[in-house]
N, C-alpha and C positions, 0 to 999 in steps of 0.2 A: 339210102334205100329209096327205091321207087315207090310211088303210091300204088294202091291196088288197081285203080283204072289203068295206070301205065303198065303194070305187070300183065294185065288182061288185054292190053292193046285196045282199050275202049276210051271213048271221049268221056268227059265228066257227065255229059247228059245221058250217054248209053249206060254208064255205070249206075247213075241215079235211077234209070228205068229198070235196071236189073233188081235193085233193092225194092222199088215200088212194086214190081210184079211179084217178087217174093213175098212181100207183105200182104198183097192182095190175095195170093194163093194160100198163104198161111192163115189169114182171117177166114177164108172160105172153108177151111177144115173144121171150124168151129160152128158152122151154120147148119141148122136143120131146115129152116125156112129162109132161103136166100132173100126173098122179097122183104121180110121184116128184120131178119137178124144181120145181114151183111153190112148195111149202112150204119147200123148202131155200133157194130164192132170196129168197122174201118174208121169211123169218125171219133172214137173214143180215145182221148189223149193218154189216159193211163195204159191202155192196151198198146198204143203206139210207142210210148216210152219204154215199156217192157220189151217190145219187139226190138227196138233199136239197141237197147242195152244188151240183150242176149245176142243179137246179130253181131254186135261189135266184138263179143267173145269169140264167135265163130271166125270172124275175120282176123282177130288176133292170133288164133291158132293157125290160120292160113299163112299169115305173115312169118310166124315162127318157123313153120315147116318149109316154106319157100325160101327163107333166108339161107338155108343149108345148100340150096341148089341154084341160087340166082345167077351165078356166074358160070354154071356148068354148060359146056357147049352141047351136051347131049339132051338136055331138057328143052322140049319144044313148047310152043305157045299152046298147043293142044294139051300137053301135060300139065301146064300151069292152070289152064281152064278146068281141067278134070279135077285137079286138087282143090281148087276154088269151090267147084260144085260139090265135091265131097264134104268139105268143111262147112259150106253154108247150108247144105241139106240137113245138118244137125239141128237147125232151127225148128224143123218140123216135129222134133221130139220134145219141144218146150211147150208146156201147156199151163198158162195162167188161169186156171179154172175159176178162181174167185173174181178175177178181173173180167173174164168173159161173161160170166153169169150176171155181174153188176151192169155190164154194157148192154146186155140183152134186155134188161129191165127199164132202161132209160127211153123216154119218149123223144122222138125227133119230129120237130114241127116244120112243115113245108111253108115258109113264109112267102114263097112265090105265088101261092094259090090265093093269097088274100087280096 
């Protein structure tokens, strides 16, 4: 079976950027004040682990569904991308409220200013 980036016709770097962009947008959904909240949420390892775990579930669903059609001549790369987008969009319904609230309470110190 092909890897996800091969199925999507993406380089490993492009695929990694897709995940990073998705993580960034997902974190933004939990921010009220982007200036203070976003960095705290993005940098929080527990939030990141939760995201990666849940995103892996979305990708597993994609792989399960695409395996039925992988050798089909009628399935286009656009169809594969659409299926991936539909499966990965489900991450937006995942809300780790306790982790987000804990992340927002943490202080981040700018060591570059010292």
